[in-house]
N, C-alpha and C positions, 0 to 999 in steps of 0.2 A: 695532563701527560701528553708530551709531544708524540707525533706519529712515529718518530725514530725510536721511541722507547716502548712502543706497543707492537705486538705481533698477534697473529691468529693462532689459536690452539683448540684442540678438542677438549671441552670441559664437561664436567658432570653437574647437572642442576642439583642444588641442595647438597653437593659434596659427595653424595652416594645415591644409588638407586638402580632401577631397571634400565634396560637398553634404551628406552625412550628418553631417559635423562641425558643422554649424550648429545652435545651440540657444539658447533663451532662459534667461538666468541673471542673477545679480546683478553690478552694476558700480558704482563710485563715482559719485555724483551730483555733477556740477560746480556751481560757484557763480559768479555774476556779481560778482566782487569787485574786478576791475581796471577802469581807465578804458576806456570804450567797449564793454565786454562786455555781451551780452544773453543771458539763459537762456531758451530756448524749450521749452515742453512740446509734444512732437512729436505731431501728429495722423496724418500720412501721410508716407512717404518714397518716393523714386523709385529704381528699380534701374538700374545702369549696368554696362557690361562690365568696367570697372575693378574693380568689386566682386568679380567672379569671379576676376580676376587677383590681387587682394589676398587673397582667401580661399585661393587656391592657393599663395600665398607668392611670387608673381612681381612684384608691384607695389611699387616703392620709395616709401615714404611720405615726404612732406616732413618735415624735422626738427621734432620736438615735436608731431607729429600723433598723436591717439589711435588705437589699433589697432582701435577699433570701426568697422565698415564704414559707408559711406553719405555722400554729398556733397550731397544735395538733400532738401528737406523742406518741409512746411507745418505750422503750429501756432499757438499763442498765447503771447504773452510772459508768462513766469512771474516773472522778476526783471530789473532793469536795474542796471548798474554805474554808477560815478561818471561824470559828464559826458555821459551819454546823454540827448539832448533830443528826438530824433525819434520815439522809441518809449516806450510806457508799459505797465505791467502790464495784461494783458487784450487788448492789440492783437492782431488776427489778421494773421499774416505768412507769408511763404514766403521761402526763400533758399538760398544756396550755402554750403558748408562744406568745410574741408579733410578732414573725416572726422567720424564720430560720429552720423550721422543714424539708424542702426538702433537707436534707443534711446528711452526715455520722455522724456528731456531732452537738449538739445544746447546747447553754449555756443559763441557766434559773436560776431564783431565786428559792431557795428551797421551798418557799411557794407556788409555782406554780405546785409542783409535788404531785402525789398520789402514794402510794405503790401498786404494781400490785400483786394481789393474784395469787398463782400458778395455780389455776384452770381457771383463766381468760386468754383467748388466746391473743396473741399479736395484732391480727387484731381487736378484740373487744375492747381491751384497747385503741388503737389508734382512735377508732370511738366514744369514750365517751366524751372527754373533751369539745370541742367547742359546739357540739349539745346539750348535756345534761346541761352544765352550762348556755348556752343561754336560753334554755327552762325553767330551774329553775329560772333564773333571771327574765324572762318575766312574769311567773306566780306568783312567790312569792314576788319578790322585786319591780317589776313594776306595776302589776295589783292587787296584794294582793288577790289572789284567795281564796274564802271561800267555805265551805261546802254548797252544793245545788245551787251554781252558775250555770248558763247556759253559756257554753263556745263555741266560734267559733274559730277554728284553721285552718288557711289557709296553703296551701302547705303541706298537711297532710302526704304525702309519703316522704318528705324530712327528713334529719337526725333530725333537730330541731322539725319538725312536729310530727314525731314518738315519740320522747322523751316527747313532750308537751302533747300528747294524753294520754300517760301512767301516767304522773305526774298528769294530771287532774283527772284521775280515782283514783289515790292514795289520792288526796285531796278531794275526794267524791263530785266532781261536779255532777250536775243533768243531763242535756243534754250536751253531748260533740259532737259538729257538726264539721265535717272536710271536706275540699274541696280538690279535686284532678282533674286532667285533662284527665283521661282515666279510662275505666272500669277495666282494669288490676290493676291499682293502688287502685281503690276503693275496689276491691275484696281483695287485699293484706291487706288493712286497716281493713276490716271486719274479716280477718282471725287471727288477732292479739289476744293473750290471754287477753289483756286489750284494747279492740277496742273502737272506737268512737261509741256513741249510734246511730248516723246518719251520712250519707255521702252524698255529693253533687258533681256532675260533673259540674264544673264551665263553661265548654265549651258548655253544652247542657241545663243547668238550670240556672235560676236567683237565686243565693244563698240567696239574701235578702228575696225573696218571700218564699223560703223554710224555712228560719229561722222563719219567721212570722207564717207559718203553724205549725212547730214543737213546738214552744213555746206558741202557742195559742195567738199570737199577742203581747206578752210581750217583746220579743227580748232577746238578750243575754247580760249577765253582763260583759263578758270579751271577747275581740278579740285579737288574736295574728296574726299580718299581716306582710307580706313581700312585698306586691305589690305596695301600695301607690296610685298613681293617678287613675289607672284603677278601683280600688275597692273603692275609697274614698266615693262616694255618697251612694253606697250600704252598706258599713260598717256603716256609720252614721245612715242610716235607720234601720240597724239591731240591733243597740245598745239599750238596755233598759234604763229606768230612772236610773241615777247614774252609767251608764255603763263606763267601762274602756277599752281603747284600747292602745296596745303598737305596735309601728311601728319599725320593725327590719331591713327593707330594702325597696328599691324603685324600684323593678324589673319591675313594670308596669308604670313607669313614675315618675319624680321628682317634677313636678309642680302641683298646684291645678287644678282639672278638671274644664272645663267650666260649669258654672251654680252651682258651689258648694255653699252651704248655711251655714252661721254661726249660724243662729237662732236655729236649733235643738241642737247645742252644748250648747247654753245658757239655753234653756228651759228644756232639758233633763238632765242638770247638768253633762255633759259628761267630762271625764278626758282622755286626749289623750297625750301620752308620746312617744317620740322617744328614742331609746336606742341602743347603740352599746356596745360591750364588749372589743374589742381590744384597744380602746382609753382610757379605764378606768385606774386609778392609780394602782400601785402595791398593795397598802393597800386595795383598793376596791376589787381587784381580789382575794386577800388572804382571805378577809372576805366572798366573794361569795363561794370560794372553801370550806372553813370551814363549811358554812351553808349547802352546798351540801353534804359534808361528814356526817354531823349530821343527815340530813333528808332523804337522798336518796341513797348514795353510796352503803351501805351494803345490799340494797334491789335489786341491779342489779345482775342478774344471773352471777355467777362466781366471785362475790365480797363479798359474805357472809362470815362472821366470824364464823358462826355456831350458833349464838344466835337465840332463838326461834322467829319465825315470820319473819325472814330476807330473807331466801333463795328464789331466783327465782321470786321475785315480778315483776321486770322489765326485759325486754329482749332487747338485742342489735341486731340491724339488719344491716348486711353488705351486700351491693348490689353485690360488686365484688372487688377482690384484684388484682391489677396490679403489675408487676415488675416495678422498677423505670426506666428501659430502655424503658418501654411502657408509659412514662408520657404523651406523646402527645395523646395517645389513651385514657388515663384516663381523661384528660381535655375534650376531644371530647365527651366522654360518659356523662359527667356532662352538657356540653353546649347543648347537644341534649335532655336533660331531660329524660334520659333513666332509671335513678336510682330510686329504691324504697329502701331507706336506704342509708347507707354511702358507698362512694367509698374510698377504702384504698389502699395505695401503699407500697410495700415492698422494702426496701433499700437492694439491693443485686446485 
């Protein structure tokens, strides 16, 4: 194999395993040979909890997806395939992928890319795609957030949580209640320019009781949840009449909890939807990205085109940037729940 057909990538020894199985090795370098394909030289990539699940062998990959970890990145266009008109070699971009971001090069469909404005940093660009598109999908496409809705956002200090809090503010939600597990994280959330109206420490407080107090017994119209089993009963109790909940992960257990009741779902007319992003079709993801571009992208600090009312509405929060030679430390930081904001890794 020639040097031009090989690249460096973060690989997993034996295909799956603990943090110590992560290493940098050789992998085939993809080429933009098919219609609509773009090859990007990766500058930075973002970490997500699905990366940990995939590394451990628990995450089912979409058919045909590379086994290299990583679904979001920033970088510059290295090659363009046939029929690509919106991007050219040398363009600075960021985007979403089905996999492969933990590498020197990544091959994606042009519809998965966004142009990086010069004032947007590489690390902030790499921190946007998965978190912000997931949050936008959850609030707009899954739960149809409306003005004056009361909203409960779990894991508030996560990348998706931070994005969802800011988007809920933008869509003029009434009470925005967010949970986190430490006073440090709650203080961080309160310090945001677009903060939640209320915060709850889920380790020391019963969030369902706090929701009832905050909403005068009405409950919340929308819940964004990542926990599943552990929160199920309290979430159902917290939902208002005609409430909507989207389940994005099952970090607190995958089965229904003992004593779970179906009756409240019936009589409160609740709508509960599971949602993933990575398994969605190319067409769906392109539609999602276009909606996000229309409604939110230009309102992110560093992404403004200069139109009135655009600049600085949303803020990107990066917890820490690691070199990719420190990839084990980066995964360890996420596994230990130390981050408030995104963990980003520089390919260098």
